[in-house]
N, C-alpha and C positions, 0 to 999 in steps of 0.2 A: 506359931511361925517362927523359922530359922530367919535368920536376917544378918547381913553384910554389909558394910561398904568400905571401899579402895578408891583409896586417892594417889594420881601419881603424877608427877612432873617430871618431866627430861627435857635437854635440850637433844634434838635431834639436827645433826649436822647435813640439813639439806632444807632448801627454800620452801617456807609454805604449802604452793602451790601444790609442792611434788609431797611431801606428808600427808596432805588433805589427800589427793588422786590414791596415793598406797590404802587409804580409806573406804576410797570408794569404789575402784575398780577391782573386779574378781580378780582376775590376774597379777595383782598385787597382792591382795589379801592372802590367796591361794600359799604366798611364799613365806608368810610371815605371823596369821593372825590364830594363835595357839603357843602354850606352851613349849618349852625346849624338849626334843624328842619329839614329838610330834608333828605328822602329816596334815594336809587338807587334801584328800582326794577329789573332793567336789564341791565349789562354792559358785555364789550366784550372788551378785550386789545388782542392784539398780538404786542407786542414789538420786533419788526425789523423794518427797515428804509422801509416805503412803507405800515406797517401794520395797522390793523383796531385800533380805538381807539371811540368805542361808547357807551352813558352811554344814561340814562332817568335820572334825575334827580325828583322827585315829592316834590314841596312843602307842604308846613303844612296843606293848604288849598286844598290838591290834584290834582293842576293843573301839569299837565306834561312839563319837557322842558328836549328838546331832542336834543342830543350832539352828532355830527358825523365828524370823522375826521381821520388822521393816524399819526404813528411816522415818523418824518421827519428825525429827529438825534438819533441813540440809541449808546451811548457811556459807558460802563459798567464797574464798578459802578460809573461813574465821570458827565455822563450829557444823556439830554432828549431835542429834541424840537418836540412838539407838535402842529399839526395844526388841527384847529377845526373850524367848524360852529353850531349854535344855531339855530336850526329850528324852527318855530311854529308847533301847531297842525296841520297844514294843510300841514307841510315838506316845508314850505318857509323860507328860509335863511333871519333870521334878527341879525346876529353877526358875525364877523368873527373875529378868535383870535388864536394866536402864543404864545404859554408856554413854555420860554426855563427854564430850571430848572439845576443846577448844586448842585453838594452833593460832601463834602468836608469832608474829616475823621479828627475829632479831637477830639484825645483821647480815642477812644469806642463812640465818640459822633457822629455827624454828624450836619454842616453848611448848611442849606437847603435855596437856594435863586433861587425865584422863581422870573421871567421876564415876564409879560403876556401884552401883545399888542391885543387889541380888536376896533373892528371899525363894523360900520353900518349906512345906509342911513335912516333908518325913527326915528320916534319919540318914537317907541317902544324899538329899539336899544338904543337911548339917555338914557331913564329910566334903563336899564340893565347896562349901561355902566357907570349911575350915581350910582349903586350899587355898584361897582368891586372890592373898596378897602375892603368894609366890607364885601362882599361874600368870596373875596380871605382872608381875616385875617381869619376868620372862618372854612373854611376850613384846611388850614393849620392849625390852633388849632384841629380841629381834626384828623389830620393824627398825629400830636404828643401824641394825647390823645389815640390816636390808639395803638401806637408802644411804648407807657409808659410801661416800666417795670412794672410785677404785686408785689404786697406788701405781 
């Protein structure tokens, strides 16, 4: 079994309620929850324990990556745990991931901590895991840009 864990901490220039909302509302997730160059043509978020977390990430070359899962824990605006599965274009699970997110208030800014652990048995999963640190770093950077105050 291929397995990888990524830990990322960033200070986001926004109050934690706003950062939390960006993780729990589809209209926000669709604007940032993917690596650089990707788009999200489809997104569903029902932020309650057992509620749906689904999206399609489209790569710059037009390939779709489907993610399906649920919110396992929702403690607004402090903590989220999301369990999800990345499927291939035939709907076959390639990667299982658990994403733990904490939001700490920091003088009007938010210290965001993401702890993501993913695993999968295939060579395709191994390749996806190889790109996981870079992908998560770009994703969290996009969140910061999405929430950046207007100048």
